[in-house]
Every structure is written in C-alpha cells, then in structure tokens.
C-alpha positions as CSV (number, residue, x, y, z in Angstrom):
1,M,74.7,8.9,69.8
2,Q,78.1,9.2,71.5
3,L,78.4,11.4,74.6
4,N,81.3,13.6,73.6
5,L,82.4,17.2,74.0
6,K,82.1,17.9,70.2
7,S,78.3,17.9,70.5
8,F,78.4,20.7,73.1
9,F,80.7,22.7,70.9
10,E,78.5,22.3,67.8
11,R,75.4,23.2,69.8
12,T,76.7,26.7,70.8
13,E,78.3,27.2,67.4
14,T,74.9,26.7,65.9
15,Y,72.5,28.4,68.4
16,F,74.5,30.9,70.3
17,P,77.3,32.3,68.0
18,A,76.6,35.9,69.1
19,N,77.3,35.3,72.8
20,T,80.6,36.6,74.0
21,V,84.0,35.6,75.4
22,V,85.8,38.4,77.2
23,S,89.4,38.1,78.2
24,R,91.5,40.4,80.3
25,Q,95.0,41.0,78.8
26,A,98.3,41.4,80.6
27,D,98.1,45.2,80.3
28,G,94.6,45.3,81.7
29,S,92.8,45.9,78.4
30,L,90.0,43.5,77.4
31,H,89.9,41.3,74.3
32,R,86.3,40.6,73.2
33,Y,84.8,38.4,70.6
34,D,81.8,36.1,70.1
35,Y,81.4,32.3,70.1
36,G,81.1,32.3,66.3
37,Q,84.7,33.7,66.1
38,H,85.8,31.4,69.0
39,C,84.5,28.3,67.2
40,A,86.0,29.2,63.8
41,R,89.4,29.8,65.5
42,A,89.1,26.5,67.5
43,R,88.5,24.6,64.2
44,R,91.4,26.3,62.6
45,L,93.5,25.5,65.7
46,A,92.5,21.9,65.6
47,S,93.4,21.7,61.9
48,A,96.8,23.2,62.6
49,I,97.5,20.8,65.4
50,K,96.6,17.8,63.2
51,L,98.8,19.1,60.4
52,A,101.6,19.2,63.0
53,G,101.3,15.4,63.3
54,I,99.1,15.1,66.4
55,R,96.7,12.2,66.2
56,A,93.9,10.8,68.3
57,G,95.0,10.0,71.8
58,D,98.2,12.1,71.7
59,R,98.7,14.5,74.6
60,V,98.8,18.2,74.0
61,A,100.0,20.2,77.0
62,T,99.2,23.7,78.1
63,L,101.0,26.0,80.4
64,G,98.9,29.1,80.7
65,W,96.5,31.5,82.4
66,N,92.8,31.9,82.0
67,T,92.7,33.5,78.5
68,Y,90.6,33.3,75.3
69,R,93.5,31.4,73.6
70,H,93.6,28.8,76.4
71,M,89.8,28.4,76.1
72,E,90.3,27.8,72.3
73,L,92.5,24.9,73.3
74,Y,89.8,23.6,75.7
75,S,87.6,23.4,72.6
76,A,90.0,22.4,69.9
77,V,92.1,19.6,71.4
78,P,89.3,17.3,72.8
79,C,87.1,17.8,69.7
80,M,89.9,16.7,67.4
81,G,90.4,13.5,69.4
82,A,93.6,14.5,71.2
83,V,94.0,14.8,75.0
84,L,94.2,18.2,76.7
85,H,96.8,18.1,79.4
86,T,96.7,21.2,81.5
87,V,100.0,21.7,83.4
88,N,100.0,23.5,86.8
89,I,102.1,26.7,86.4
90,R,102.8,27.0,90.1
91,I,104.5,23.7,90.9
92,A,108.2,23.1,91.1
93,D,110.2,22.8,87.9
94,E,111.0,19.2,88.7
95,H,107.3,18.4,89.0
96,V,106.6,20.2,85.7
97,A,109.2,18.0,84.0
98,Y,107.9,14.9,85.7
99,I,104.3,15.3,84.6
100,I,105.1,16.3,81.0
101,N,107.4,13.3,80.7
102,K,104.9,11.0,82.5
103,A,102.2,12.1,80.1
104,A,104.6,11.9,77.1
105,D,103.2,15.2,75.8
106,R,104.0,15.8,72.1
107,M,103.1,19.4,71.9
108,L,103.1,22.3,74.3
109,F,101.2,25.7,74.3
110,V,102.8,28.1,76.7
111,D,102.0,31.7,77.6
112,P,104.9,34.2,76.9
113,D,105.5,35.0,80.6
114,L,105.7,31.3,81.5
115,L,108.3,30.4,78.7
116,P,111.2,30.8,81.2
117,I,109.9,27.6,82.9
118,I,110.5,25.7,79.7
119,E,113.8,27.4,79.1
120,R,115.0,26.2,82.6
121,L,113.9,22.6,81.6
122,A,115.7,22.6,78.2
123,G,116.9,19.1,77.4
124,Q,114.8,17.5,80.1
125,L,111.6,17.1,78.0
126,P,112.4,14.6,75.3
127,S,108.8,13.9,74.2
128,L,108.0,17.5,73.2
129,E,108.2,17.9,69.4
130,K,106.6,21.3,69.0
131,I,106.2,24.4,71.3
132,V,103.8,27.2,70.5
133,V,103.9,30.5,72.4
134,T,100.3,31.7,73.0
135,G,101.2,35.3,72.3
136,N,104.1,37.2,70.8
137,L,107.5,35.6,70.8
138,P,110.0,37.2,73.2
139,D,113.0,39.0,71.7
140,E,115.3,36.4,73.1
141,C,114.5,32.7,73.6
142,S,116.8,29.8,74.3
143,V,114.2,27.2,73.2
144,K,114.6,26.2,69.6
145,G,111.9,26.0,67.1
146,V,109.1,27.9,69.0
147,I,106.4,29.5,67.0
148,A,103.9,32.3,67.8
149,Y,100.2,31.2,68.3
150,E,98.7,33.4,65.6
151,E,101.3,32.3,63.1
152,F,100.7,28.7,64.0
153,L,96.9,29.3,63.7
154,E,97.2,30.5,60.1
155,Q,98.4,27.0,59.1
156,G,94.9,25.6,59.8
157,E,91.5,25.7,58.1
158,A,88.4,27.3,59.8
159,S,86.3,24.8,57.8
160,Y,88.0,21.8,59.5
161,E,85.5,19.1,60.4
162,F,85.9,17.3,63.7
163,P,86.1,13.5,63.5
164,D,83.5,11.2,65.1
165,I,84.8,10.4,68.6
166,D,84.0,7.4,70.8
167,E,82.7,8.5,74.1
168,N,85.1,6.3,76.0
169,A,88.1,7.9,74.3
170,P,90.4,10.0,76.5
171,C,90.0,13.8,76.1
172,G,91.6,15.4,79.2
173,M,94.4,14.9,81.7
174,C,95.2,16.6,85.0
175,F,97.7,15.9,87.7
176,T,97.2,16.4,91.4
177,S,99.0,19.3,93.1
178,A,101.4,17.0,94.9
179,T,101.0,18.0,98.5
180,T,102.7,14.7,99.3
181,G,105.0,12.8,96.9
182,L,105.0,13.1,93.2
183,P,101.9,14.4,91.4
184,K,99.3,11.7,90.4
185,G,97.7,11.7,86.9
186,V,94.0,11.4,86.2
187,V,92.7,10.8,82.7
188,Y,89.1,11.9,81.7
189,T,87.1,10.4,78.9
190,H,84.6,12.3,76.8
191,R,81.8,10.5,78.5
192,M,83.1,11.5,82.0
193,L,83.3,15.2,81.1
194,Y,80.0,15.1,79.2
195,L,78.1,13.8,82.2
196,H,80.0,16.0,84.6
197,T,78.9,19.0,82.5
198,L,75.3,17.9,82.7
199,G,75.7,17.6,86.5
200,M,77.0,21.2,86.7
201,C,74.1,22.5,84.7
202,A,71.4,20.9,86.9
203,V,69.4,23.5,88.7
204,D,69.9,22.1,92.2
205,S,73.7,21.9,91.4
206,L,75.3,25.0,90.0
207,G,72.6,25.7,87.5
208,I,74.9,27.0,84.8
209,A,72.6,28.5,82.1
210,E,72.8,30.4,78.8
211,R,71.8,33.7,80.6
212,D,74.9,33.5,82.8
213,S,78.1,35.4,82.5
214,I,80.7,33.2,84.1
215,L,84.0,34.3,85.6
216,P,86.2,31.4,86.4
217,V,89.0,32.7,88.7
218,V,89.9,29.1,89.5
219,P,92.8,28.4,87.1
220,M,92.5,26.7,83.8
221,F,95.7,24.8,84.6
222,H,94.0,22.9,87.5
223,A,91.1,20.4,87.7
224,N,89.5,21.5,84.4
225,T,88.8,25.0,85.8
226,W,86.1,23.2,87.9
227,G,84.5,22.2,84.5
228,L,83.3,25.7,83.8
229,P,84.6,26.1,80.2
230,F,82.8,22.9,79.2
231,A,79.6,24.0,80.9
232,A,79.7,27.4,79.3
233,I,80.2,26.0,75.9
234,A,77.5,23.4,76.4
235,V,74.8,26.1,77.2
236,G,76.3,29.1,75.4
237,A,76.9,31.2,78.6
238,N,79.1,34.3,78.3
239,M,82.7,33.7,79.5
240,V,84.7,36.4,81.3
241,L,88.3,35.3,81.7
242,P,90.5,37.1,84.2
243,G,93.8,36.7,82.3
244,P,97.4,36.6,83.8
245,Q,97.9,37.1,87.5
246,P,94.6,38.6,88.4
247,D,94.3,40.2,91.8
248,A,91.1,40.9,93.8
249,A,90.8,44.4,92.4
250,A,90.9,43.1,88.8
251,I,88.4,40.4,89.6
252,L,85.9,42.8,91.2
253,D,86.3,45.3,88.3
254,L,85.4,42.5,85.8
255,I,82.3,41.5,87.9
256,E,81.1,45.1,87.9
257,A,81.9,45.9,84.2
258,E,80.7,42.7,82.7
259,R,77.8,42.1,85.0
260,V,79.1,38.7,86.0
261,T,76.4,36.4,87.4
262,F,78.5,33.4,88.5
263,C,82.1,33.6,89.9
264,A,84.1,30.6,91.1
265,A,87.3,31.0,93.1
266,A,89.3,29.6,96.0
267,V,88.3,30.6,99.5
268,T,91.6,32.5,99.8
269,V,90.5,34.7,96.8
270,G,87.1,35.3,98.4
271,V,88.9,36.6,101.5
272,Q,91.0,38.9,99.4
273,M,87.8,40.1,97.5
274,A,86.2,41.0,100.9
275,R,89.3,43.0,101.9
276,E,89.3,44.8,98.6
277,L,85.6,45.7,98.9
278,Q,86.3,47.2,102.3
279,Q,88.8,49.5,100.6
280,R,86.8,50.4,97.5
281,T,83.2,49.4,96.9
282,R,82.0,48.0,93.6
283,D,78.6,47.2,92.2
284,I,78.5,43.4,92.4
285,S,74.8,43.1,92.5
286,S,74.7,41.1,89.3
287,L,76.2,38.0,91.1
288,R,73.6,35.3,91.7
289,E,76.3,33.1,93.1
290,L,79.9,33.3,94.4
291,M,81.1,29.8,94.6
292,L,84.2,29.2,96.8
293,G,86.1,26.0,97.2
294,G,89.5,24.4,97.9
295,S,88.8,24.5,101.6
296,A,86.0,25.1,104.0
297,T,84.4,28.5,103.7
298,P,84.3,30.5,107.0
299,A,80.7,31.4,108.0
300,A,82.0,34.8,108.9
301,L,83.0,35.4,105.3
302,M,79.5,34.3,104.1
303,R,77.9,36.7,106.6
304,E,80.0,39.6,105.4
305,F,79.1,39.1,101.7
306,A,75.5,38.6,102.5
307,S,75.1,41.6,104.8
308,R,77.3,44.1,103.0
309,H,76.8,43.1,99.4
310,D,73.6,40.9,99.3
311,V,75.7,38.2,97.6
312,S,75.3,34.5,98.6
313,I,78.3,32.3,98.8
314,Y,77.9,28.6,97.9
315,T,80.2,25.8,98.7
316,A,81.2,22.7,96.7
317,W,83.5,19.8,97.3
318,G,85.5,17.7,95.0
319,A,89.0,17.0,93.6
320,T,91.0,16.3,90.5
321,E,89.9,12.7,90.9
322,C,86.2,13.9,90.6
323,A,86.7,16.0,87.4
324,P,86.3,17.9,89.9
325,L,82.7,18.3,91.2
326,A,81.2,15.8,93.7
327,T,78.9,17.7,96.1
328,T,77.3,21.1,96.2
329,T,75.3,22.9,98.9
330,H,71.5,22.9,98.3
331,L,68.8,24.9,100.0
332,R,65.8,22.7,100.5
333,R,62.3,24.2,100.0
334,E,61.7,24.6,103.7
335,L,64.7,27.0,103.9
336,L,63.7,29.3,101.1
337,D,61.9,31.7,103.4
338,A,64.3,31.1,106.4
339,G,66.5,33.8,107.7
340,E,70.0,34.4,106.4
341,D,71.7,32.7,109.4
342,A,69.8,29.5,108.7
343,R,70.7,29.6,105.0
344,I,74.4,30.2,105.9
345,A,74.4,27.3,108.2
346,V,73.6,25.1,105.2
347,R,75.9,26.9,102.7
348,A,78.9,26.6,105.1
349,R,78.7,22.8,104.8
350,Q,79.9,20.8,101.7
351,G,76.4,19.8,100.7
352,I,75.0,16.7,99.1
353,P,76.1,14.7,96.1
354,V,75.5,16.1,92.6
355,P,73.0,14.0,90.7
356,G,74.9,11.0,89.5
357,V,77.4,10.8,92.3
358,E,77.3,8.4,95.2
359,L,79.3,8.8,98.4
360,K,79.7,7.2,101.7
361,V,81.5,8.2,104.9
362,L,83.1,5.3,106.7
363,D,84.8,5.1,110.1
364,E,88.1,3.4,110.8
365,Q,86.4,0.0,110.9
366,G,84.8,0.5,107.5
367,R,81.3,1.2,108.9
368,A,79.0,4.0,107.7
369,V,78.9,6.8,110.2
370,S,75.7,7.9,111.8
371,W,73.9,10.9,110.4
372,D,74.3,12.8,113.7
373,D,76.9,15.3,112.6
374,E,79.1,14.0,115.4
375,Q,80.7,10.8,114.2
376,A,83.5,11.5,111.6
377,G,84.8,9.3,108.9
378,E,86.6,9.3,105.5
379,I,84.6,10.3,102.4
380,F,84.4,7.6,99.6
381,V,83.1,8.6,96.2
382,R,82.1,6.9,93.0
383,G,80.2,7.9,89.9
384,P,80.3,8.1,86.1
385,W,82.9,10.9,86.1
386,I,84.9,9.8,89.2
387,A,88.3,8.3,88.4
388,E,88.8,4.6,89.1
389,T,92.6,4.7,88.9
390,Y,95.7,7.0,88.6
391,Y,97.6,7.1,85.3
392,E,100.2,4.4,85.3
393,D,100.8,4.8,89.0
394,E,101.2,2.1,91.7
395,R,99.5,4.4,94.2
396,S,96.2,3.5,92.6
397,Q,96.0,0.4,94.8
398,A,95.9,2.6,98.0
399,G,93.8,5.4,96.5
400,F,90.8,3.3,95.1
401,E,88.8,0.4,96.5
402,N,86.2,-1.6,94.5
403,G,85.4,1.4,92.2
404,W,85.3,3.9,95.1
405,W,87.9,6.8,95.3
406,K,89.2,7.1,98.9
407,S,89.4,10.9,99.3
408,G,91.4,11.2,102.5
409,D,89.0,13.9,103.6
410,I,87.3,13.5,107.0
411,A,83.7,14.6,107.4
412,T,80.6,14.2,109.4
413,V,77.1,13.8,108.0
414,G,74.1,15.8,109.2
415,P,70.5,14.5,109.6
416,D,69.7,15.8,106.1
417,G,72.6,13.8,104.6
418,S,74.8,16.8,104.0
419,L,78.6,16.7,104.5
420,R,80.5,18.8,106.9
421,L,84.2,18.7,106.2
422,V,86.2,18.2,109.4
423,D,89.7,18.0,108.0
424,R,92.1,16.2,105.7
425,A,93.1,13.0,107.3
426,K,96.7,14.2,107.4
427,D,95.7,17.5,109.0
428,L,93.7,16.1,111.9
429,I,95.5,16.8,115.2
430,K,95.7,13.9,117.7
431,S,96.4,15.2,121.1
432,G,96.5,12.9,124.1
433,G,94.7,10.2,122.1
434,E,91.8,12.6,121.1
435,W,91.1,14.2,117.7
436,I,91.0,17.9,117.1
437,S,89.7,19.5,113.9
438,S,92.0,22.2,112.5
439,V,89.2,23.4,110.1
440,D,86.8,24.2,112.9
441,I,89.4,26.2,114.8
442,E,90.5,28.1,111.7
443,N,87.0,29.1,110.8
444,Q,86.3,30.5,114.3
445,L,89.6,32.4,114.3
446,M,88.7,34.0,111.0
447,A,85.4,35.1,112.5
448,H,87.5,37.4,114.8
449,P,87.3,41.0,113.4
450,N,91.1,41.4,113.6
451,I,92.0,38.2,111.9
452,A,92.0,37.9,108.1
453,E,93.4,34.4,107.7
454,A,94.3,31.5,109.9
455,A,95.8,28.0,109.6
456,V,96.1,25.5,112.4
457,V,98.5,22.5,112.3
458,A,99.6,19.7,114.5
459,A,103.0,20.4,116.1
460,P,104.8,17.5,117.8
461,H,104.6,17.8,121.6
462,P,106.8,15.9,124.1
463,R,103.9,15.0,126.3
464,W,100.7,15.0,124.3
465,Q,102.0,13.7,121.0
466,E,100.6,16.6,119.1
467,R,99.2,20.0,120.0
468,P,97.4,22.6,117.8
469,L,99.6,25.5,116.8
470,A,97.8,28.5,115.1
471,Y,99.3,30.8,112.4
472,V,97.3,34.0,112.0
473,V,97.4,37.0,109.6
474,A,95.9,40.3,110.7
475,E,93.3,42.2,108.9
476,A,94.6,45.3,107.0
477,G,95.2,48.1,109.5
478,E,94.7,45.8,112.5
479,S,97.0,44.0,114.8
480,V,96.7,40.4,116.1
481,P,95.4,40.2,119.6
482,M,97.5,38.7,122.4
483,A,97.3,34.9,122.7
484,D,95.2,35.0,125.8
485,K,92.6,37.1,124.1
486,L,92.5,34.7,121.1
487,R,92.1,31.8,123.5
488,A,89.3,33.5,125.2
489,W,87.6,34.1,121.9
490,L,87.9,30.4,121.0
491,A,86.9,29.2,124.5
492,E,83.3,30.3,123.8
493,Y,83.1,27.6,121.1
494,F,85.5,24.8,122.0
495,V,86.5,22.7,125.0
496,K,89.7,23.9,126.6
497,W,91.9,21.1,125.3
498,W,91.1,22.0,121.7
499,L,92.5,25.5,122.2
500,P,95.9,26.2,120.4
501,D,98.9,26.2,122.7
502,D,100.5,29.1,120.8
503,F,99.7,31.7,118.1
504,V,102.2,32.8,115.5
505,T,101.7,36.0,113.6
506,L,102.6,36.0,109.9
507,T,102.3,38.6,107.2
508,A,100.9,35.9,104.8
509,L,100.3,32.2,104.8
510,P,102.3,30.0,102.5
511,R,100.3,28.7,99.4
512,T,100.4,25.6,97.2
513,G,100.4,25.8,93.4
514,V,96.6,26.1,93.4
515,G,96.3,28.7,96.1
516,K,95.5,26.5,99.1
517,V,97.3,27.0,102.4
518,D,100.5,24.9,102.3
519,K,100.1,23.1,105.6
520,R,103.0,20.8,104.8
521,E,105.3,23.8,104.9
522,L,103.7,25.0,108.1
523,R,104.1,21.6,109.7
524,E,107.8,21.6,108.7
525,I,108.2,25.0,110.4
526,S,106.4,23.8,113.5
527,A,108.3,20.5,113.8
528,R,110.3,21.6,116.9
529,H,108.1,24.6,118.1
530,F,107.0,23.1,121.5
531,V,110.3,21.4,122.1
532,D,112.6,24.3,121.3
533,D,110.3,26.9,123.0
534,E,109.5,24.7,125.9
535,V,105.8,25.4,125.6
536,H,104.0,22.7,127.7
537,T,100.3,22.8,128.3
538,D,98.9,20.8,131.1
539,Q,96.2,19.1,129.1
540,E,94.9,17.0,132.1
541,A,94.1,20.3,133.9
542,A,92.6,21.8,130.8
543,N,90.3,18.8,130.4
544,K,89.0,19.3,133.9
C-alpha cells in the first residue's frame, strides 16, 4: 500500500461525509457545507485541472486566503498527482515572480482581491498557461484569459477517479519567506506529508481527532498551514476557515460561534487576541488548545489566557523545511496534577521531537551540548518528512549536512531533553565578546503590564561591537515607561550587561510576509543608532 494523501481523502469521503467545513467570506458571512460536498467538488476540480492539460508532477500555484475553495485545491491537486505550490501573498512582487518562475508553475488559482499582484507582473510569468480566479471575475482585468472558479469547476466531473500515486511522487511545494536572500524552495512527497500527518494526530503531539473543530489562522499560503488541512481530512475533523484578512475580533467570533476546539496562529495573533478579549469578552471555553508558533511564546501571555479564560497555550517548533512540525510541548505524567505555573514553564519551551523526528543541538565545535539548559547550540533535524535539499538551489550545501537540516536556530536543552529556543543565529547579540539572547529579553519586556509587544536587535556599537536595542509597543490605553524604569524591570531577571542601552517606542512592529517581526528591517533602522545618538554604555562598569 502506497502512503499517499489520496487514502486520507477517501477515508473521510467514506466515513465522515456529514462533518462540516465552514468558511468566513469577505463580507463576514459564513459559507457552510459538508465533507461529502467538499469531496465531490474536489473530484470535479481535479477533473477540470486534468482537462486543462495538467499532468502528474506539474506545478499548480495558489495565491489565496484560508477559504473553502483553497481547501478544495489542497485536496484536488495532490490527489490527481500534480504538485500544489502555495505562494506567499505577502512577499514582494519580485519574489512572487521569482518563485512562480523557479517552480515553472503551469496554472494559477488566485483570489479576486489578490489579482492585482498578477496584473502588476503581467509579462513576467512565462510558464503560466491558465489563471483561475477563485471567486467572481472583477469588472476590469488586464490579465487575458482568466476564468472564474465556478465556471472552471463546471468543466469537470464529480465522478472523476483519482489515479494510483507512488508515495515518493512530489505533491507539495513551499518556499521560505526570504528573511535573507531569495526564497528557497522545498518539495514534499506524498510519503513525507502522510507521515507528517500521522505525527500531528499522535496524542502526545497535537492529538488532532475527528471530534475536533479546527481553526487554522496560520495561512494556507505558508508551510502547508502547519499541516492542518491534511490532518483534518485524514480524521474527518470539522474545519473552520477564517477567510480573507481576519482580525482578532473575527477569529474570536468564529471560536465562540463554531465551538472551535483547536486553533493555531502566530504568537503575534495570540497577542492581538488577548487585547481583543480585554475589550470584549467571548466564550472561548470550547478551546482545548491554542497553539502558537513562529516565535517563542511569552510566559506572560500564557498566564493571561490560563487565568482569565482557562485556555492552555501550547508551543511547537518547526519550519518550511520540516513540513513544518518538528517538536511540540508535552506535559509528562508527573506534571498532570502540578500547578499552572509548573505547566506553563513546560509549555513556554519548544518541547521534544514529534515521534519520527530526530534532533541534536551542537555547539560551535560540532559537539552535543549538555542537557543543563545552560550551554547553547544550533538545532539539527532529520526525519521522514524533513527536507534533505532545497529545490534546484546551490544553498543546499550550506543548509544540509549528511541528511540533517541545519536550522540556524539556537537553543538549550533541559534535563528532560526539551528545547528552549534562545534565538536565531543571526539574531544573537554579541557584546564585548559575550552572547545575549534577544528572545529572553523580549519575553520579559512583554511581561510588563504596559508593554504589548517588544523586539530586541543588535545595534552596532563603536566600543562593544554590538549592544541590545529594544523596540516596544505600548498596551492599548497605556504609555511606555521611561527607559530607566524598563531597565529596572529587566534588572530583576538579567545581569546588567544584558540590559538594552536604549528603548524606542513604536506604534507597531514591522512584520514579514508570514506575520513574524521583521528584525532585518529593525536592524537596518538601528544600524547607526549608537553612533549617531552617541549612546555609549560603560559595559565594564556594568559587568562589575
């Protein structure tokens, strides 16, 4: 038996056709149908794509939000043997063109409000043969030959039979979000995503089950939506899709109305949800788990959700190269009856490997770090769904070593073997020859009652090479305390030479295409901060 995604699709089609897929529309209304209808439309869609000339191994691109039509593509394209290439809608136009051309996509499905991206790139995408708008066609469109999704769907047959597919055939493609250089492509096989799905459904992992109602706020255009559409289809879980441009209010309304049990979002979204709940409460008691990722989750945010809403936040770690899940937090049996503070101390970490994944944390000499939560090193990962190379990219040589992916993330390992993310290698601050973790400082700043968000970067310093510079955003209705008060707040937790030399107040932090804080932009802003402003901290005195 081949391990392919078609078997998951057919399982839910057979056993759970009455379970539901709910999708928020652009106007705020909800589209609702069941898996029986979803599967029939996915078969019709696959048939139409095949009639359009797409064959096994061809790349079919999407440029869209989390909607029921996008989920139909998640089902149809891999199950017909083609490769689903989800394109990040929030990257620069030149990067969109680069990855579509690099992948040699033959078809593109694009949401109506995102069509202007393709209009701006007219003439720069020679591989595209057909463009389908996943909604109504706009009154005016400069792109020739586009067709509306429902009209295109009518060309197919709901009785279309999916072909037999080799488990090692490619089925998905994602590109990294290009925080440095051009995006790097990762190709997933059916076997990789099949095993990744089983890993997600393991009880001591995410425990995705048929009884769940899943709300993926994480975008369908990045890292396989953390694998949640495939997991939902595998077990028949209800799906609740937040639609275009969801804000915290819309997300919380969906959790309350649809009795969502599992919600996955970036840490920044979790912060916004907490703010919104302070303004207007909702009943979110149905949530068994709010999973936050993309960066380290502040313990203060975990305490707020636990104390005010009785909702547990869980953390995971992974990347596009990991399809994307590599580790999850896991409460061992001895902690089941422990207090909330003890449980949060575990959940605030990045956890242990999902069954099937192996990892090691190596120091600069290539030696395994001690499990003392003190010595830090780079995380290396391998496993049946972990990439071994980038797609036609010479950077593979630097990114992989003997079957291991070199993550570039720096972590310590606790006595229980769990990871604690210290920083990205490029975000560590080296001051006077000593390393400072930006993540640790950020988390403690966000524990301050007046601070909603914080980012700490290395700013070049004429004497100490680099010094930490903090950017902070105030809580709604609050003001950022003076720098000396923030330093006093941090001084209770860190040695003096770790404390930021300066604090810059912003109304919002810059974001990357997937919602992470854009530290590259902050580093560019900070490039001459201490030189131009003549801020010079006497670190030798601080050390004393």
